[in-house]
C-alpha positions in Angstrom: 0.0 0.0 0.0 1.3 3.5 -0.8 0.0 7.0 -0.7 1.3 10.4 -2.0 2.6 12.5 1.0 3.2 15.6 -1.1 0.8 17.8 0.9 2.5 16.9 4.2 6.2 17.3 3.2 6.1 20.5 1.1 6.6 18.6 -2.2 4.6 20.2 -4.9 6.2 18.2 -7.7 4.8 14.8 -6.5 8.2 13.3 -6.1 8.0 11.9 -2.5 6.2 8.7 -1.7 5.5 7.0 1.7 5.5 3.2 1.6 3.4 2.0 4.5 3.3 -1.7 5.5 0.5 -3.5 7.2 2.5 -3.6 10.5 2.8 0.1 10.6 6.4 0.4 9.3 7.0 3.1 6.7 9.7 4.2 4.4 10.0 7.6 2.8 11.9 7.8 -0.4 12.1 9.7 -3.7 10.1 8.2 -6.5 9.6 8.6 -10.2 6.0 9.5 -9.5 5.9 12.3 -12.1 7.4 9.9 -14.7 4.7 7.3 -14.1 2.0 10.0 -13.9 3.0 11.3 -17.4 3.0 7.7 -18.8 -0.5 7.2 -17.4 -1.7 10.5 -18.9 -0.3 9.5 -22.3 -2.0 6.1 -22.1 -5.3 7.9 -21.3 -4.9 10.0 -24.4 -4.2 6.9 -26.5 -7.3 5.2 -25.2 -9.4 8.3 -25.9 -7.8 8.5 -29.3 -8.8 5.0 -30.2 -12.5 5.6 -30.2 -14.5 2.8 -31.8 -17.1 5.4 -32.9 -14.8 7.3 -35.3 -12.3 4.7 -36.4 -10.7 5.1 -39.8 -7.9 3.5 -41.8 -5.4 6.2 -40.7 -6.1 5.3 -37.0 -5.6 1.6 -37.7 -2.4 2.3 -39.5 -1.1 4.4 -36.6 -2.0 1.7 -34.1 -0.1 -0.8 -36.1 3.0 1.4 -36.2 2.9 2.0 -32.5 2.5 -1.8 -31.7 5.4 -2.7 -34.1 7.9 -0.1 -33.0 9.4 -2.0 -30.1 9.8 -5.3 -32.1 11.5 -3.5 -35.0 13.8 -1.5 -32.8 14.8 -4.6 -30.9 15.9 -6.2 -34.2 17.8 -3.1 -35.2 19.5 -2.8 -31.8 20.6 -6.4 -31.8 22.0 -6.0 -35.4 19.6 -8.5 -36.8 18.0 -5.9 -39.1 20.1 -3.5 -41.1 17.8 -1.5 -43.4 20.5 -0.4 -45.8 21.9 -3.9 -46.2 18.6 -5.7 -46.7 18.0 -7.0 -50.2 14.5 -8.2 -51.2 14.1 -11.8 -52.2 12.2 -11.8 -55.4 10.7 -15.3 -55.3 9.4 -14.9 -51.7 8.1 -11.4 -52.4 6.0 -12.8 -55.2 4.6 -15.4 -52.8 3.8 -12.8 -50.2 2.1 -10.6 -52.9 0.0 -13.5 -54.0 -0.9 -14.3 -50.4 -1.7 -10.6 -49.7 -4.2 -10.2 -52.5 -5.8 -13.7 -52.2 -8.5 -14.9 -49.8 -6.2 -17.1 -47.6 -5.4 -15.8 -44.1 -2.4 -17.7 -42.9 1.3 -17.8 -44.1 4.0 -19.7 -42.3 7.7 -18.9 -43.0 10.1 -21.7 -42.1 13.9 -22.1 -42.3 16.9 -22.6 -40.1 18.5 -20.1 -37.8 20.3 -17.1 -39.4 18.8 -17.6 -42.8 17.0 -14.2 -42.9 13.4 -14.8 -41.7 13.4 -11.9 -39.2 15.1 -9.5 -41.7 12.5 -10.3 -44.3 9.5 -9.8 -42.1 10.9 -6.6 -40.6 11.5 -5.3 -44.1 7.9 -6.3 -45.2 6.5 -4.7 -42.1 8.0 -1.3 -43.0 7.1 -1.7 -46.7 3.5 -2.5 -46.0 3.3 0.3 -43.4 4.6 2.8 -45.9 1.8 1.7 -48.2 -0.8 2.6 -45.6 -1.6 -0.9 -44.3 -2.1 -1.8 -40.6 0.9 -4.0 -39.6 1.4 -5.3 -36.1 4.9 -6.9 -35.7 5.7 -9.0 -32.6 8.8 -11.0 -31.7 8.3 -14.4 -30.1 10.7 -13.6 -27.4 8.6 -10.6 -26.3 5.3 -12.5 -26.0 4.2 -13.3 -22.4 1.1 -15.3 -23.3 0.0 -17.8 -25.9 -3.4 -16.1 -26.4 -2.2 -13.9 -29.3 -5.7 -12.6 -30.1 -6.2 -11.3 -26.6 -2.8 -9.5 -26.6 -3.5 -8.0 -30.1 -6.8 -6.6 -29.0 -5.4 -5.2 -25.7 -2.5 -3.5 -27.5 -5.0 -2.0 -30.0 -6.7 -0.3 -27.0 -10.1 -1.0 -28.5 -13.0 -1.8 -26.2 -13.7 -5.2 -27.8 -13.4 -8.5 -26.0 -13.1 -11.0 -28.9 -11.3 -11.1 -32.3 -14.7 -11.7 -34.0 -15.8 -8.3 -32.6 -12.7 -6.6 -34.0 -13.1 -8.2 -37.4 -16.8 -7.2 -37.6 -16.1 -3.7 -36.3 -13.3 -2.9 -38.8 -14.6 -4.9 -41.8 -15.9 -1.8 -43.7 -12.8 0.2 -42.8 -10.5 -2.2 -44.5 -12.8 -3.3 -47.3 -13.6 0.3 -48.4 -10.0 1.5 -48.1 -8.7 -1.7 -49.8 -6.0 -1.9 -47.2 -4.9 -5.0 -45.2 -4.4 -5.8 -41.5 -1.2 -7.8 -41.1 -0.5 -9.6 -37.8 3.2 -10.7 -38.0 4.7 -13.0 -35.3 8.4 -13.4 -35.9 10.5 -16.3 -34.4 7.7 -18.2 -32.6 10.5 -20.6 -31.5 11.8 -17.9 -29.2 8.6 -17.9 -27.1 9.4 -18.8 -23.5 6.1 -20.6 -22.9 4.5 -23.7 -24.4 5.1 -23.5 -28.2 2.3 -26.0 -28.9 -0.2 -23.6 -27.3 1.2 -20.7 -29.4 0.7 -22.7 -32.7 -2.8 -23.6 -31.7 -3.5 -19.9 -31.0 -2.4 -19.0 -34.5 -4.5 -21.8 -35.9 -7.6 -20.4 -34.1 -7.0 -16.9 -35.4 -6.8 -18.1 -38.9 -10.0 -20.1 -38.5 -11.9 -17.1 -37.1 -10.7 -14.8 -39.8 -11.6 -16.9 -42.8 -14.6 -14.7 -43.8 -12.3 -11.6 -43.8 -9.7 -11.8 -46.5 -8.2 -8.5 -45.6 -6.9 -9.9 -42.3 -3.6 -11.7 -42.7 -1.4 -13.5 -40.1 2.2 -14.3 -41.0 4.4 -16.3 -38.7 8.0 -17.5 -38.8 9.4 -20.5 -37.0 12.7 -22.3 -37.0 12.4 -25.8 -38.7 14.1 -27.6 -35.9 11.7 -26.2 -33.3 8.6 -26.9 -35.4 9.7 -30.6 -35.8 9.9 -31.0 -32.1 6.3 -30.0 -31.2 3.1 -32.0 -31.7 0.9 -29.1 -32.8 0.6 -28.3 -36.5 -0.6 -25.3 -38.5 -3.8 -25.9 -40.5 -5.4 -28.5 -38.2 -8.7 -26.5 -38.1 -8.8 -24.8 -41.5 -6.0 -26.2 -43.7 -7.3 -24.4 -46.8 -6.7 -21.1 -45.2 -2.9 -21.4 -45.1 -0.7 -20.6 -48.1 0.6 -23.8 -49.6 3.4 -24.7 -52.0 5.0 -27.7 -53.5 8.3 -28.9 -52.0 10.7 -31.3 -53.6 11.5 -34.1 -51.1 13.7 -36.9 -52.4 12.6 -36.3 -56.0 8.9 -36.3 -55.1 6.6 -33.2 -55.0 5.0 -32.7 -51.6 2.4 -30.1 -50.8 3.2 -28.2 -47.6 2.0 -25.1 -45.8 5.5 -24.2 -44.6 7.2 -21.8 -47.0 10.9 -22.5 -46.3 13.4 -19.7 -46.8 16.3 -21.1 -48.8 20.0 -20.2 -48.4 21.1 -17.3 -50.5 22.9 -17.8 -53.8 26.4 -16.5 -54.5 24.9 -13.8 -56.7 22.7 -12.6 -53.9 25.6 -12.7 -51.5 27.5 -10.2 -53.7 24.4 -7.9 -53.8 24.1 -8.1 -50.0 27.8 -7.3 -49.5 27.6 -4.3 -51.9 24.6 -3.0 -50.1 26.3 -3.4 -46.7 29.5 -1.7 -47.9 
């Protein structure tokens, strides 16, 4: 329990706090009270700003940029995303374009560690945001719960309790503007909780969004991590995941995991020149 003691100790800037225990002991110390007060005031403005009665595509776009900022900055700070040295991968870009303008809701990007999955998704996040779409980018390591839909709705600061409500509420906004809502979950394998639950959560979102082709969820996961878990993408609505044919031992196999391939020597030269 704590209370502000500013009126008693001549502190007009709200920087002194008394911590009082149940046994009557107390500790007076300086506090970042003003800092937290300003943060709460900012949050209040954000909640007021995201008013469901006057939502428009500009607001949805701004919400996406705000949600994505921490994840993109974390990649930049760790050196995993260098904007100037990022070269688009033509074949995968064509797949993502096909996915974006189709009716399918789910896209799973696979591949081993260090192959460029995070770089690609960070790059697409900024590209789609520049085009005016709503893009919400999350890193698996930053997730603290497997219920992705609940986290997404909470971060949007909209007073809706279920993903179905969000989809219905914003359907006309995205349909009329011809913009998309991308929910991007990068490196699911870095999630500290139960990966099986996270995959099932993604599957549920895709199933719920099947009547709304403007809502897209893209996830990336390391091949070795995906092979270790029992859960699989597409168990509920397999037709709602982007599929391709993969060559396995000379046989064409249909799969909903789009695996990022190692870069060619020509691509390496382009990457080096861009980095230089």
